[in-house]
ZATOR-598152 format. One record per atom (N, C-alpha, C, O): x, y, z. Coordinates in steps of 0.05 Angstrom, whole numbers, plus 5000, padded with zeros to 4 digits. Layout:
<atoms>
XYZ...
</atoms>
This chain:
<atoms>
657441010853658541180839661841260848663741270832661841330881663441330891666041120890668441180889665040890891667240660888668340710862670740730859666440730839668240720810670041010811672041050797669041200828671441460823673241350839675241330825673741270862675241170872677240990858679641020861676140790844678240640828678940690809680340510799678540920792679241080771681641210782683941200772680941340803682941550819685741360822687941400811685041140838687440930846688440840820690940860820687340760798688940670774690440930764692940910762689441130758691241390749693641500774695741630771692741430789694941500807697541250806699941280806696241060806698140810798699940900774702340940775698440920753700141010727701541180732703941130727700941410740702841650752705441610754707341680740705041400786707541340794709241140784711641120788707540960768709840760751711340890734713440780729711041110724712341180705715141360716717141420703714741390738717041550747720141410759719941200772722241490755724441370766726341530780726741740768727641500799728541690820731241620836732141390839732241820845734741750860735442030878735042270872736241940898737342130917740442230927741442400941741042010908744141930906746241980877748441880872744842130864746142160838748742350841748642550856750942290825753342400828753642640799752842580777754642840805755243060791757843140795758243240818759943130777762843230783763243430758762443420735764643590773765243840757768943860754770143790775770443920735773043940736773744210713772944230690775644420730775744670719778344700718779044930719780744490717783444460716785144580690784344560667787544710699789144720677791144610681791644470701792844640661795844440665797544660690797144900695799744450703801044580719800244750741802044860755797844790746796644840766795044680788795044440781793644730815792644560826789944520814788744700802789144250817786644150808784344280816784344290840782444390806779544500810777644320804776544330782777144140823774543940815773343870844774443890866770843790839768643740864766943510854766443480830766043350872764043200866761643230889762043270913759443190876757143190894755542890896755342770874754542790913754342560914751542520918750742290914749842720927748042710933745042900912743243060918745542830896743943020876741642840864741842640850738842990877736242890866735642880841735943080828734742650830734242660804731242440801730842250815729642550781726942450775726842470743727342650728725942210740725742220710722742060707722141860720721242170687718642110678719141880653720141970632718641600654719241490634717141460610717641330590714841600616713041650591714041870577713641840553715042050582715542290567719042270563720242400545720142150579722842240575724342510592726642600590722342580605723142860625725142810642724942570649726942910651728742950670729143190686729243420678729343110713729943360726732043320752732143100764733543530758735043440785735743730794735843940782736343650826737243860838739743790862739743590877741443990859744143960876744544160892745144370880744444190916745344340935748644440929750444280924748944630929751844730925753744680943756144620936752844680971755144640988755644320992757444241007754144160978755343840979756443740956756643510947757644090944760043970927762643990943763144180957764343750941766643710962769343690940769443570918771143820952773543860937775543750955775043710979777943690943780343580957780943750985781243671008781044040974781844160997779444331010777544390995779544411034777644471051777744791037775644901031780144931034780145211027778845251001777145420997779545100985778545160955775445100949774045200931774544870971771644890976770145060989767745040988771445271005770745481018770545770999768845951000772645740985772845990959771145950944769846150936770445700935767445630917764645710927762845830915764745610956762645730961761746010969759646140968763946050977763646400990764746600963764446840967765546550943766846780928765146680896763946850882765346460890764146330861761546310859760246480847760446080870758345960870756546200884754746300871756846290909755046480927753446300942751146380947754146070950751845870958750145960978747945850979750646150996748946301015746246430999743846441006747446530975745646680961744246570940741946650933745946330928744546120908745145840920747145710913743245770938744245500951744345210932745845030938742645190910742344970890742545080863742345310855743144860852743044880827740644690811739644500824739744730784737644520777738244470752740044590740736844300740736844210710733744100702732843900715732744180689729944100677730344080646731044250630729843820640730843730608728543520598726343460607730243410575728443130566730543030551732443170543730242760546732142560525730942550501728842430499732142660483731642630457730942410451732542230455728042340437727242120429727241860442727441640430726941900471727241710493724641490489722241550485725341250492722541070493723540810509725340650503721840800530722340550551722140340539723540160549721140290523721139960503723639930488724339700482725340160480727940130469730440100489732740080482729540090516731740070535732339780536730739590535735539760539736339500542738839480559740039680567739339260566742439270585744439330568746439270581745139410545746939570530746839830525745439950508748739940544748140280540748240310514749540190497746640480512746240690476746840890483747040920507747541130461748141370462745341510461743441420448745141740477742841950469743742270473746142330475741842440475742142770479740542780494738342660491741042920516739643020538739343340537741143460548737243500527737943720523735543890547733543770553736144120555734544290572735744490586737544600573735444600613736144830619737744820645736444720663739844890651741144830674741245120688742045330676740445120709740345420728742645360752742445180769744445540750746045620768746545850772746146000753747645960798748346220805746046400796746446640793744046290792741146520787741146550763739746740756742346430745742646460707742146220697743646020699740046230687739045960667740446000647741346220642740945710628741945710605741445460595741445280611740745410564739945170556743245000550745245050538742444800565745244640544744244310536742144210542746144210523746043900510747843740515750043760504747343600528749143320539749243060519747242950509751542980516751342730500751642530522753542570536750442340527749542130546749141850537748041820515749841630551748941430552746541340569746141440591745041150561742941040577742140730572742040610550741640640593740940340592739340260623738840380643738740000615737139900639737839640643738439480626737839610676738939250689737739310717737839510731736639080721736139020743734039200754734039290777732339250736730039430747730339780747728739960752733339790739733740040745734840190713735540070693734440470719735940620693737740690701737940730725740340730681741940860685743141040669744440930651743341340668743941530658746541670666746941800687748241640648750841840649751541980623751341890600752442230633753442410612755242570612756742510630756042820598757342990602756543280586754743280568757643460591757443750575759143970587759543940611760044170577761944370589759644650592757644700578760744800612759745080611761545250613763745150617761345530610763245730618762645930637761246120631763745900661763246060684762146330682760546410699763046490661761646720651759346730644758046910655758246600629755346480627753646510646751346600643754346440664752446400694753446660718752846650742755046860707755547110714757146990746756847070769758846770733761046790757763446870750764846790731764347090771767147280758768847120773768347040796771647080754774347020767776447220770777647320751776947280793779247530789780947480778781847250776782047750763783747710739786647520746787847380730787447570773790047410778789847070782791746920786786947010780786546740778785746650752785446410746785646810739784346670709786246480696785146340679788146440699789946270688790046020704790945810695788846040735789445790748785945630743785345450758784545710725781945600725781245650694781745840680779845410687779445370657777445520650775745570667777245610624775045760612772445580605770345690600772845330604770445170600770844950622772944830628767944910635768044700663766744480653764444480645768444270654767844010649765343870669765743850693763443800660761143680682760443400673760143360648760343230686759742960686757842890707758042960730755342710695754442570721753142290710753142180688752142220738751441980733749041850760749241820784747341790744744941700759743341470756742141430734743241280779741941040783739641110790739441210812736741080771734641070779732940850786732640650771731940870805730040650817727240740812726440980815725840550804722340580799721140650827721540540849719840820822718240950851715240870850713740940868
</atoms>
């Protein structure tokens, strides 16, 4: 009986893990620039992302301090004044790829929609992202974009800077997920 239980447990564990794809080096980039002013954009190349291929669920975690700007002063202002990274050290996303089917993946990118909840600065909001997904060399590639408003996440922009920072922040991401 113990041997049967162990075999069932082993098979169940194998099935669970065979459905997971993940990365620790996902890329998220945001841009909030306005014409005639200094570029406001940053990239984080250490985003942890997990995808369950049985359900199409996707979850990501990014440390705020890992967003890198062109200038150290802008990065410092972002962390201290806007994102308040000491108080809110990470941003998370939890959602699902609409109509996802592992059997339908091919090496040709196909459009999809990723829907879920983005939590930033202690505030959670629903987001919809247009994306592309494909599979090549045993990996799944997911890339997409969406916009967010700083005010929707209770990020206050000082009045004297409102003309230098876009009202809508463009966010794009790219995840190269390997089987776990």
